C-alpha positions as CSV (number, residue, x, y, z in Angstrom):
1,X,21.9,-13.7,12.3
2,X,19.1,-15.9,13.8
3,X,16.0,-14.7,15.7
4,X,17.6,-15.1,19.1
5,X,20.4,-12.7,18.3
6,X,18.4,-10.2,16.1
7,X,18.0,-6.9,17.8
8,X,14.3,-6.2,18.3
9,X,12.9,-2.9,17.1
10,X,10.3,-1.7,19.5
11,X,7.3,-0.2,17.8
12,X,4.8,2.3,19.0
13,X,1.5,2.7,17.2
14,X,-0.3,6.1,16.9
15,X,-4.0,5.3,16.5
16,X,-6.3,2.4,17.3
17,X,-8.3,1.9,14.2
18,X,-8.5,-1.0,11.7
19,X,-5.0,-0.6,10.3
20,X,-3.5,-0.2,13.8
21,X,-5.1,-3.5,14.8
22,X,-3.8,-5.3,11.8
23,X,-0.4,-3.9,12.3
24,X,-0.3,-4.9,15.9
25,X,-1.4,-8.5,15.1
26,X,1.2,-8.8,12.3
27,X,3.9,-7.6,14.6
28,X,3.5,-10.9,16.5
29,X,4.5,-12.7,13.2
30,X,7.4,-10.4,12.4
31,X,11.1,-11.2,13.0
32,X,13.0,-8.6,15.0
33,X,10.0,-6.5,15.8
34,X,7.6,-6.1,18.8
35,X,4.9,-3.8,20.0
36,X,6.0,-1.6,22.9
37,X,3.3,1.2,23.1
38,X,0.2,2.7,21.7
39,X,-1.4,6.2,21.8
40,X,-5.0,7.2,21.2
41,X,-7.3,10.2,21.6
42,X,-7.9,9.4,25.2
43,X,-6.3,7.0,27.7
44,X,-9.4,4.6,27.8
45,X,-9.0,3.7,24.1
46,X,-5.2,3.3,24.4
47,X,-5.6,1.1,27.5
48,X,-8.2,-1.1,25.7
49,X,-5.9,-1.5,22.7
50,X,-2.9,-2.3,24.8
51,X,-4.8,-4.9,26.8
52,X,-5.7,-6.7,23.6
53,X,-2.1,-6.9,22.4
54,X,0.0,-7.9,25.4
55,X,0.8,-7.2,29.1
56,X,4.0,-5.3,28.2
57,X,2.4,-2.7,25.9
58,X,2.3,0.8,27.3
59,X,-0.7,3.1,26.8
60,X,-0.5,6.8,26.2
61,X,-3.3,9.4,25.9
62,X,-1.4,11.5,23.3
63,X,1.1,10.8,20.5
64,X,3.4,13.3,22.1
65,X,3.6,11.1,25.2
66,X,4.3,8.1,23.1
67,X,7.1,9.9,21.3
68,X,8.6,10.7,24.7
69,X,8.6,7.0,25.6
70,X,12.2,5.8,25.7
71,X,11.0,2.2,25.2
72,X,9.9,3.1,21.6
73,X,12.4,2.9,18.8
74,X,10.0,3.5,15.9
75,X,6.4,4.6,15.3
76,X,3.7,3.5,13.0
77,X,1.2,6.3,12.2
78,X,-2.3,4.9,11.6
79,X,-4.4,8.0,11.9
80,X,-6.6,9.8,9.3
81,X,-4.8,11.1,6.2
82,X,-5.0,14.8,7.2
83,X,-3.0,14.2,10.4
84,X,-0.1,12.3,8.9
85,X,2.1,15.3,8.2
86,X,2.0,16.9,11.6
87,X,2.5,13.6,13.5
88,X,5.3,12.4,11.2
89,X,7.0,15.8,11.5
90,X,6.9,15.7,15.3
91,X,8.1,12.1,15.3
92,X,11.1,12.8,13.1
93,X,12.0,15.8,15.2
94,X,11.9,13.6,18.3
95,X,14.3,11.2,16.6
96,X,12.0,8.3,16.3
97,X,12.0,6.2,13.1
98,X,8.7,6.7,11.2
99,X,6.5,4.4,9.2
100,X,3.3,6.2,8.0
101,X,0.2,4.4,6.7
102,X,-0.4,5.2,3.1
103,X,-0.8,7.8,1.8
104,X,2.3,9.2,3.5
105,X,0.8,12.7,3.3
106,X,-1.9,14.2,1.0
107,X,0.4,16.3,-1.3
108,X,3.7,15.7,-3.0
109,X,5.0,19.0,-1.6
110,X,4.5,17.7,2.0
111,X,6.2,14.5,1.1
112,X,9.2,16.4,-0.1
113,X,9.2,18.4,3.2
114,X,9.2,15.3,5.3
115,X,11.8,13.7,3.2
116,X,14.1,16.7,3.6
117,X,13.5,16.8,7.4
118,X,14.2,13.1,7.8
119,X,17.3,13.2,5.7
120,X,18.6,16.3,7.6
121,X,18.2,14.5,10.9
122,X,19.2,11.1,9.5
123,X,15.9,9.6,10.7
124,X,14.2,6.7,9.0
125,X,11.0,7.6,7.1
126,X,8.8,5.3,4.9
127,X,5.3,5.1,3.6
128,X,3.6,1.9,4.6
129,X,3.0,0.8,1.0
130,X,3.0,-2.8,2.2
131,X,2.0,-4.3,-1.1
132,X,5.5,-3.6,-2.5
133,X,7.1,-6.0,0.1
134,X,4.8,-9.0,-0.6
135,X,6.6,-12.1,-1.9
136,X,4.1,-12.3,-4.8
137,X,5.1,-8.8,-5.9
138,X,8.8,-9.6,-5.8
139,X,8.1,-12.8,-7.9
140,X,6.1,-10.7,-10.4
141,X,9.0,-8.2,-10.8
142,X,11.5,-11.1,-11.1
143,X,9.4,-12.8,-13.8
144,X,9.2,-9.6,-15.8
145,X,12.9,-8.9,-15.5
146,X,13.9,-12.3,-16.7
147,X,11.5,-12.2,-19.7
148,X,9.2,-15.0,-18.6
149,X,6.3,-13.4,-20.5
150,X,8.4,-11.7,-23.1
151,X,8.2,-7.9,-23.6
152,X,5.6,-6.2,-21.4
153,X,2.9,-4.6,-23.5
154,X,0.3,-3.6,-21.0
155,X,-0.6,-3.4,-17.4
156,X,-4.2,-3.2,-16.1
157,X,-5.8,-3.3,-12.7
158,X,-8.8,-2.4,-10.6
159,X,-9.2,-1.7,-6.9
160,X,-12.8,-0.8,-5.9
161,X,-14.5,-1.3,-2.5
162,X,-18.0,-0.1,-1.9
163,X,-18.4,2.5,0.8
164,X,-21.8,4.0,1.3
165,X,-21.8,7.8,1.0
166,X,-21.3,9.5,4.3
167,X,-20.1,13.1,4.0
168,X,-18.2,13.0,7.3
169,X,-16.5,9.7,6.8
170,X,-12.7,9.5,6.1
171,X,-13.5,8.3,2.6
172,X,-15.6,11.2,1.5
173,X,-14.5,14.1,3.7
174,X,-12.2,16.6,1.9
175,X,-11.0,18.0,5.2
176,X,-9.8,14.5,6.3
177,X,-7.9,13.8,3.1
178,X,-10.6,11.6,1.6
179,X,-11.0,10.4,-2.0
180,X,-10.6,7.1,-3.9
181,X,-7.2,8.1,-5.4
182,X,-5.5,8.7,-2.0
183,X,-7.1,5.6,-0.5
184,X,-7.0,3.1,-3.3
185,X,-5.4,4.7,-6.5
186,X,-2.0,5.0,-4.9
187,X,-1.7,1.2,-4.8
188,X,-2.0,0.8,-8.6
189,X,0.1,3.8,-9.5
190,X,2.8,2.8,-7.1
191,X,2.8,-0.8,-8.3
192,X,2.9,0.2,-12.0
193,X,5.8,2.5,-11.4
194,X,7.6,-0.2,-9.3
195,X,7.3,-2.7,-12.2
196,X,8.0,-0.4,-15.2
197,X,9.7,2.8,-13.9
198,X,8.5,6.4,-14.5
199,X,5.8,7.1,-17.0
200,X,6.3,9.6,-19.8
201,X,2.6,10.7,-19.8
202,X,-0.3,10.7,-17.3
203,X,-3.9,10.8,-18.4
204,X,-6.9,10.6,-16.1
205,X,-10.5,11.3,-15.3
206,X,-12.6,11.2,-12.2
207,X,-16.1,11.5,-10.8
208,X,-16.8,13.6,-7.8
209,X,-18.8,12.8,-4.7
210,X,-21.1,15.5,-3.4
211,X,-18.4,16.6,-1.0
212,X,-16.1,17.3,-4.0
213,X,-13.6,14.4,-3.4
214,X,-13.1,11.8,-6.1
215,X,-15.5,8.9,-5.7
216,X,-14.0,7.0,-8.6
217,X,-11.1,7.6,-11.0
218,X,-9.3,6.0,-13.9
219,X,-5.6,6.5,-14.8
220,X,-3.5,5.8,-17.8
221,X,0.3,5.8,-17.5
222,X,2.2,5.8,-20.8
223,X,5.7,4.3,-20.5
224,X,8.6,3.8,-23.0
225,X,7.7,2.1,-26.3
226,X,4.1,3.2,-25.8
227,X,3.5,0.6,-23.1
228,X,0.5,1.7,-21.1
229,X,-0.8,0.9,-17.6
230,X,-4.6,1.3,-17.0
231,X,-5.9,1.5,-13.5
232,X,-9.2,2.3,-11.9
233,X,-10.3,2.8,-8.4
234,X,-13.7,3.5,-6.8
235,X,-15.9,3.7,-3.6
236,X,-19.2,3.2,-5.4
237,X,-18.9,-0.5,-6.3
238,X,-17.0,-3.7,-5.7
239,X,-14.3,-4.4,-8.3
240,X,-12.6,-7.7,-9.3
241,X,-9.5,-6.2,-7.7
242,X,-6.9,-8.0,-9.9
243,X,-3.7,-6.7,-11.4
244,X,-2.6,-8.1,-14.8
245,X,0.7,-7.8,-16.6
246,X,0.5,-8.6,-20.3
247,X,3.5,-9.6,-22.4
248,X,4.3,-10.8,-25.9
249,X,4.6,-14.4,-24.7
250,X,2.0,-14.5,-21.9
251,X,0.5,-12.8,-18.9
252,X,0.9,-12.6,-15.1
253,X,-2.2,-12.2,-12.9
254,X,-2.0,-11.1,-9.3
255,X,-4.9,-12.7,-7.6
256,X,-7.5,-10.5,-5.8
257,X,-7.2,-8.5,-3.9
258,X,-3.9,-7.8,-5.5
259,X,-2.8,-5.5,-2.6
260,X,-2.6,-8.6,-0.5
261,X,-1.7,-11.1,-3.2
262,X,-0.8,-14.6,-2.1
263,X,-0.2,-16.0,-5.6
264,X,0.8,-15.1,-9.1
265,X,-0.7,-16.9,-12.2
266,X,1.8,-17.2,-15.1
267,X,-0.1,-18.0,-18.3
268,X,1.0,-18.8,-21.8
269,X,-0.2,-16.6,-24.5
270,X,-3.4,-17.9,-26.2
271,X,-6.3,-19.8,-24.7
272,X,-4.7,-20.1,-21.2
273,X,-4.1,-16.4,-21.0
274,X,-7.6,-15.6,-22.4
275,X,-9.4,-17.8,-19.9
276,X,-7.3,-16.7,-16.9
277,X,-7.9,-13.0,-17.7
278,X,-11.7,-13.5,-18.1
279,X,-13.3,-10.4,-16.8
280,X,-16.8,-9.2,-15.8
281,X,-18.8,-8.8,-12.7
282,X,-21.5,-11.4,-13.3
283,X,-21.8,-14.6,-11.2
284,X,-20.5,-16.7,-14.1
285,X,-17.4,-14.5,-14.4
286,X,-16.6,-14.9,-10.8
287,X,-17.1,-18.6,-10.9
288,X,-14.7,-18.9,-13.9
289,X,-12.1,-16.9,-12.2
290,X,-12.3,-19.0,-9.0
291,X,-11.9,-22.2,-11.0
292,X,-8.9,-20.8,-12.9
293,X,-7.3,-19.7,-9.6
294,X,-7.8,-23.1,-7.9
295,X,-7.6,-25.8,-10.5
296,X,-4.5,-27.1,-12.4
297,X,-5.0,-26.1,-16.0
298,X,-2.7,-26.5,-19.1
299,X,-0.6,-23.5,-19.8
300,X,-1.2,-21.9,-16.3
301,X,1.5,-22.1,-13.6
302,X,0.6,-20.9,-10.1
303,X,3.3,-19.4,-7.9
304,X,1.9,-19.5,-4.4
305,X,3.1,-17.5,-1.4
306,X,0.8,-18.3,1.5
307,X,1.3,-16.3,4.7
308,X,-0.3,-15.8,8.1
309,X,-1.9,-12.5,9.0
310,X,-2.7,-9.6,6.8
311,X,0.6,-9.3,4.9
312,X,2.0,-6.4,6.8
313,X,4.7,-8.5,8.3
314,X,6.9,-8.1,5.2
315,X,7.0,-4.3,5.4
316,X,7.4,-4.5,9.2
317,X,10.5,-6.7,8.8
318,X,11.9,-4.6,5.9
319,X,11.5,-1.3,7.9
320,X,12.8,-2.9,11.0
321,X,15.9,-4.2,9.2
322,X,16.6,-0.8,7.7
323,X,16.2,0.9,11.0
324,X,18.5,-1.6,12.6
325,X,21.1,-0.9,10.0
326,X,20.9,2.8,10.7
327,X,19.4,3.8,7.3
328,X,17.1,6.7,6.9
329,X,15.1,5.2,4.0
330,X,14.4,1.8,2.4
331,X,15.6,1.2,-1.2
332,X,12.2,-0.2,-2.2
333,X,10.1,2.6,-0.8
334,X,11.8,5.9,-0.5
335,X,9.9,9.1,0.4
336,X,10.9,10.5,-3.0
337,X,9.2,7.5,-4.6
338,X,6.1,8.2,-2.6
339,X,6.2,11.9,-3.8
340,X,6.2,10.8,-7.4
341,X,3.1,8.7,-6.9
342,X,1.4,11.7,-5.3
343,X,2.4,13.8,-8.3
344,X,0.5,11.4,-10.5
345,X,-2.5,11.6,-8.2
346,X,-2.4,15.4,-8.4
347,X,-2.1,15.4,-12.1
348,X,-5.2,13.2,-12.5
349,X,-7.2,15.3,-10.0
350,X,-6.2,18.5,-11.7
351,X,-7.0,17.1,-15.2
352,X,-9.7,18.9,-17.3
353,X,-11.2,15.5,-18.2
354,X,-13.0,15.4,-14.9
355,X,-16.5,13.8,-15.3
356,X,-19.6,15.6,-14.1
């Protein structure tokens, strides 16, 4: 089926923040998907957003009004974390397909509730874990499965972006579902599980901000054969934001930021792998990494997957195709999969190894 005969899924966006803007822009790059409507807290904001994204976009002052719009087939929820459950529940009950910005909800119990509701009403529900749908991630999984780097021995990754401490911000407010694990940690946990399956053991520690939410955290997932994944996330500094898969014959590196990876480096074991995985936060370290990423070097193969936009188009197209096919979940990102990632988050945050 070509683009001309592909049924278009008409999307409504709840929210007008950064992710809503990125989603709206990537909709213009997506096959079989288009922006139909937006809602905000107040008609003025909704009108301004709609005007930026096309003459045919309807503006609504409430999400309830958007859910009642017959021109909307599916909704993307891009509001603060603490609002996700209530809006998604109402959307499912209205019969609209639902894509919720990560985290789907703030607890695994709420994820299970939404999953049961969506399944009972046969309505599509998915967390917008867009990284899973990137071509670079698909290539990484394929290389692992065909033994390109031998047996996987270790995963490691960092995702850290500095956010100045502001008690009322969405990052640091407990009431708004803040914390580094829910904002950043879910990416690494979800990716490790996607590549290796379910861990046998979860170990973690975290450091609290004055508001009580986790400002930084580290997680170790132990898989079969004692293969481990180590991942850290933080709001108090900038990280190198790479993801590395080590194997008995070589390594794979998802270039930073790995959540929007446009390339995978495949490196032979030995000097090539050592230089490619060079770590550190110094200027020299950053220069070495940039040279490795850009220059042709012996023993290093670069699999490039350039794309326009922010990278959300791949999840948009995947969700739209599943909705078009009448499915209530996507095979790569089911609500139960999301719940299992949230269970890991909960285990880490409940761990007695919390740092003072």
